[in-house]
C-alpha positions as CSV (number, residue, x, y, z in Angstrom):
1,M,6.6,-12.7,3.1
2,A,3.8,-15.7,4.5
3,T,4.3,-14.9,8.3
4,L,5.0,-10.7,8.0
5,N,1.3,-10.4,5.8
6,M,-1.0,-13.2,7.8
7,H,-2.8,-11.4,9.3
8,A,-3.3,-8.1,7.3
9,A,-4.6,-10.9,4.0
10,S,-6.9,-13.1,6.5
11,L,-8.9,-9.9,7.4
12,M,-9.7,-9.1,3.5
13,K,-12.2,-10.9,2.8
14,K,-13.9,-9.2,5.9
15,H,-13.6,-6.1,4.6
16,G,-14.4,-6.1,1.0
17,A,-11.1,-5.6,-0.8
18,H,-10.9,-5.2,-4.0
19,G,-6.7,-6.1,-4.4
20,A,-3.9,-6.6,-3.1
21,T,-0.5,-6.8,-3.9
22,D,2.5,-7.0,-1.4
23,I,4.7,-4.8,-1.4
24,T,8.2,-5.8,-3.7
25,G,10.8,-4.9,-6.2
26,F,8.1,-1.9,-8.1
27,G,7.9,-0.2,-4.7
28,V,4.5,0.9,-3.8
29,R,4.2,3.3,-6.4
30,G,4.9,0.9,-8.9
31,H,2.8,-2.0,-6.9
32,A,-0.2,0.7,-6.8
33,G,0.2,1.5,-10.1
34,N,-0.2,-1.7,-11.3
35,L,-3.5,-3.0,-9.6
36,C,-4.9,0.4,-11.1
37,A,-3.6,-0.7,-14.6
38,V,-5.6,-3.6,-14.0
39,Q,-9.3,-2.4,-13.1
40,K,-11.9,-2.4,-15.2
41,E,-12.6,1.8,-15.0
42,P,-9.6,3.1,-15.5
43,V,-8.2,5.1,-12.5
44,D,-4.9,6.7,-10.5
45,F,-3.8,5.7,-6.9
46,V,-3.4,9.5,-5.3
47,F,-0.9,8.6,-1.8
48,K,-1.4,11.5,0.9
49,R,1.3,9.7,2.9
50,Y,4.2,7.0,2.8
51,P,4.5,5.5,6.1
52,I,8.6,5.3,7.1
53,I,10.4,3.6,9.4
54,R,12.1,6.8,11.8
55,G,15.2,7.9,10.8
56,M,15.0,6.2,7.3
57,H,14.5,9.6,5.6
58,I,18.1,10.8,6.6
59,I,19.7,7.7,4.9
60,N,18.2,8.5,1.8
61,N,18.5,11.8,1.9
62,E,21.9,12.6,3.0
63,A,24.0,8.7,1.9
64,F,22.2,7.3,-0.8
65,D,18.6,8.4,-2.6
66,F,17.2,4.8,-3.4
67,G,13.0,6.4,-3.7
68,L,11.9,5.5,-0.2
69,M,11.2,9.6,0.0
70,K,9.2,8.9,-3.6
71,G,7.8,5.5,-3.0
72,T,10.2,3.6,-5.6
73,S,11.8,1.9,-3.6
74,A,12.4,-2.1,-4.1
75,E,11.1,-3.9,-0.9
76,T,12.5,-7.2,-0.3
77,S,9.6,-8.3,1.8
78,G,7.5,-5.6,2.6
79,G,3.9,-5.4,3.9
80,L,0.3,-5.4,1.8
81,L,-1.3,-3.0,-0.7
82,I,-4.6,-3.3,-0.1
83,M,-7.6,-2.6,-1.8
84,L,-10.8,-1.3,0.8
85,P,-14.3,0.3,-0.1
86,E,-13.6,4.2,1.8
87,A,-15.6,3.1,4.6
88,A,-13.8,-0.4,5.8
89,A,-10.6,1.2,5.7
90,Q,-11.2,2.5,9.4
91,D,-12.6,-0.7,10.6
92,F,-9.4,-2.7,8.5
93,K,-7.1,-1.2,10.4
94,D,-8.6,-1.3,14.0
95,D,-9.4,-4.9,13.6
96,L,-5.3,-5.4,12.9
97,W,-4.8,-4.1,15.6
98,Q,-7.2,-4.8,18.2
99,Q,-6.7,-8.6,17.1
100,F,-3.1,-9.2,16.3
101,G,-0.9,-5.7,17.7
102,Q,-0.4,-4.8,13.6
103,R,-0.1,-1.0,13.3
104,S,-1.2,-0.4,9.7
105,W,-1.9,2.5,8.1
106,I,-4.3,4.7,5.1
107,V,-1.9,6.3,2.5
108,G,-4.0,7.0,-0.6
109,D,-7.4,7.2,-2.3
110,V,-8.3,5.2,-5.5
111,V,-9.8,7.9,-8.2
112,P,-11.5,7.9,-11.4
113,S,-9.4,9.3,-14.5
114,D,-9.1,9.6,-18.3
115,S,-5.5,8.5,-18.4
116,M,-5.7,4.8,-19.1
117,G,-5.5,4.0,-22.4
118,K,-3.5,6.8,-23.6
């Protein structure tokens, strides 16, 4: 995992990351929920897309539903979910690609919520 995420982690401070987690047993949706739950202000994470390896949706939909399409699939050694200022996200993606040849995706937004504590 340290090798997989080393380059992205090395750029987090430069781009002002607010928080991050590796995606493992809780799936991307569970880990996003955990990050939101510990913020000073109540927030939610709204997903806009899930980056999925080509063809995996067929296995998920036709052989075994392991939560891939809902963002709940457990990962053995997933990537990082990094919370960045909106203005920095594209620069982070560009740096990761240009410096290390690694792709990344903007998967959603952190939005204010009034649901915490209910």
